[in-house]
N, C-alpha and C positions, 0 to 999 in steps of 0.2 A: 605461444600460449597455448594450452589446451582447450579443446571444445568441451564444454561441460553440459550434460543433460539436464534440462529443466522441464519438469513434469508440471503442466499447467492447465488452467480451464479458463477459456475467454471469459472476460467480465469480471475477472478477479482483481481488485485493487492490490492485494499483496503480491500477486504474480506481476502485476504491472510495475510495481516498485522494484522487484528483482531485474526485470529487463531494463528498466531505466538505468539502474546503477551499473549493470554488466555493460551496456553500451557506453556509458560514461568513461569506464576504465579499460575498455577494448577487450573485454572477455566475449569470446564467441559462445553463443548458447546453441545447443542441439535442441530444438524445441520438441518436446513430446506432449502432444495433445493428449489430455487425460479426460475421457468422457465420464463425468461423475453420474449422469443418468444411466449409462450402461454398466457401472460398477467397475470401471478400469482401476479405481483406487482401492478396490476390494481384493484384488487378485493376490495369490500367494507372492509373486514377485514383487509387487507393490508394497505389500505389507512388511516384507523382509527389509526393504528400504526404509519404511516409515510406517511403524505400528498404528499411529494416530490416523493413517490414511487421509491425509489432507494435502491439498496443493497451496502454494508451491513446495515442490520437493526437487532437491538437486542430487545428481550423481557425479561427482568429480573424480573419475578413474577410481571407483570403488568406495570413495568417501561420500556417505549420503547424509543430507542434512535437510530438515524441513524448518518451518517458521521463518517467515519472510525476514524479519528483522536480524535473526541469527544468520541468515544466508547472506543478506547485504553486508553485514559486518565481516563475515568470513571472507568474501569476495574481495572487498577492500584490503583487508589484512594480508591476504594470500597474492593478490595479483596487482593491485595498484601500484603506480610508480612512486607515489608518496603518500603520506597520511593525511593530506588535506581533507578529504571526505570523512575520515574517522581518525581524528588526532590521537597520537599516542600519549600526549600530555594528559596526566590523570585528571586534572580539573576540566580541561576542554573535553576530554572524553565523557566525563560525568555528565556534562550539560548535553551532549548528544544523547547519551544513554537515557537521560530523564525524558527527552522528548520522544525517544522511541517507546519507552514505557508508557508515557502519556497516551501516544497514539493508539497503542494496542489495547490499553485498558479503559481508555476514557474517550477519546475522539473517535476512533473507528469501532471501539467497543460499543459506545452508545448509540452510533449509527446503526449498526448491526442489530442491536437490541430494539430499536425502533422500527426499521425497515424489513428485517428477515422474517418476523412472524407472518406478515401479509404475503410477502413476495414469495416465501419458499415453504412455510410451515402451516398454511391453511387457515391462519387467522383471518376473520372477516373484517376488522377494522384496526386502524392504528391507535395505539394508546397515547392520548395526550400528555400524561405524566412522563412518559419516556421521551416525548418530544421536548418537554421542558428540560429534561436532563441533558439531551443532545444540544439544546440552545446554551446551556451552562458551559458545556465542554468547549463550545465555540467562543464563548466570552473569556474562558481561560486562555485559549490560544491568542484571542486578540490582545490579551494583557501581556502574554509573553512576547508578543511582537511590538510592543510599544517601544518606539524609539530605535528599533533594530530592523535590518533588512532580512536577516535569515532567522530561522527558529532557534538555533543553538550556536550562538557566537556571531563572529564577524565574516564569516564566509559559509558558503553553501556545503552541507555535509549530508550523509545519508539520511539524517532525520528529515531533512527537507524533501528528499526523494519519497520517503515513506508517507510523509503527511500529504505531500502534492497528490499522491495517488489516492488518499482518503478524501481530500477536499475536492478533487475532480469528481470523484463519485457521487458525493453529496450535491454538488453543483449541478450535475447531469440529471439528477432526479428532482430538482427543483427547490432544493433547500437554499435559502436566500443568504448567500455568502456576502453580498453587498451590505447586509446589516451590520458587519463587522469590518469596519474600514481598515484596520491593520491587516486583517486576514485577507481581504480583498486586494490590497496592495501588494502584499507578499505573493499572492496567488498568481496575480498577472506578471510579476517579476519572474517567479519560478518556471512558469510555462515557457516563457521566452528563453530562459537560461538552459532548459533541458533540450538538447538537440533532438532526442528521439520522442519527445513529447507527442507530437501529433500522430505518428505512427502508433504508439502505444495507446492514445485516446481512442483511435478508431477500433483497435483490436480489443480493448477491454471496456472503456467506459461507454462507448456507444452499445455495446453488448449489454452491459448492466442496465443501461437506460431502457433498451427494448424489453428486457425482463420486467422492469418495473411498469413499463407501459402495458404489457400483456397481462400483469398481475392485477393492475388497479384500474385499467380502462383509461388512464389519464395520458394525454398526450402533451 
C-alpha cells in the first residue's frame, strides 16, 4: 500500500479525522507539517495542489485532494479491504453522507462560527446567539443518536470518525457534552473504538485547547 502525503496543521479536527481513518484502514501517511503562520499553504507548490490553500490536503502519487470528508471517503473507497466504513449500498451511503454534510455545515460549522472569531480573528467576545445555534446543533445530533449506537446506521462509519474529531474539539474547550446524553454515550464508545484516538487527541485536540486557552485566558 502506498504512502500518501498528508499536509496538516496540529490542532485541526479535520486533519485528525483523516489520520484516524487512515490508521483504521492501514494506510500509511507521510506527514507534512504545514505552518500556516509562516505561509506554507500559500507557496506556489501548495497552491498547485490545492488552490483553496487549506489543510488537510493529500497527495496520493500525484492525485491531490482537499476537504477532509472528501479525503476520508476517497481513502476508504480506494484502499479499505471492505466497504464497512463507507457502504456502497445507496441508502446506507446516503445516511453516512447526510451525517458528513451535517458535520461540516452544522455541527463543526457552528462550532467554528462561535469559537474562531475570538480565537483567530481578533473578536473581543463570543456571540451568545452563535452559542445558541451551536447548542441547537448538538440537540440535532442527540436526536440522531436516539436509540442507536453510531451516527449513521448499525456500525461505525467514516461519519463517526469525522464527528468524533468535532466533538472531541468542542469537549476540550469546555463545551458541555454531558448535557446531551445520547451524544455523551456515543462519545465515550467512539473514543474506545478508535485505536489511534489517544495519539491523535494529543497531537490535535490538546493543541487546539492550548490555542483556546492562549486566546481567552481560560484554563
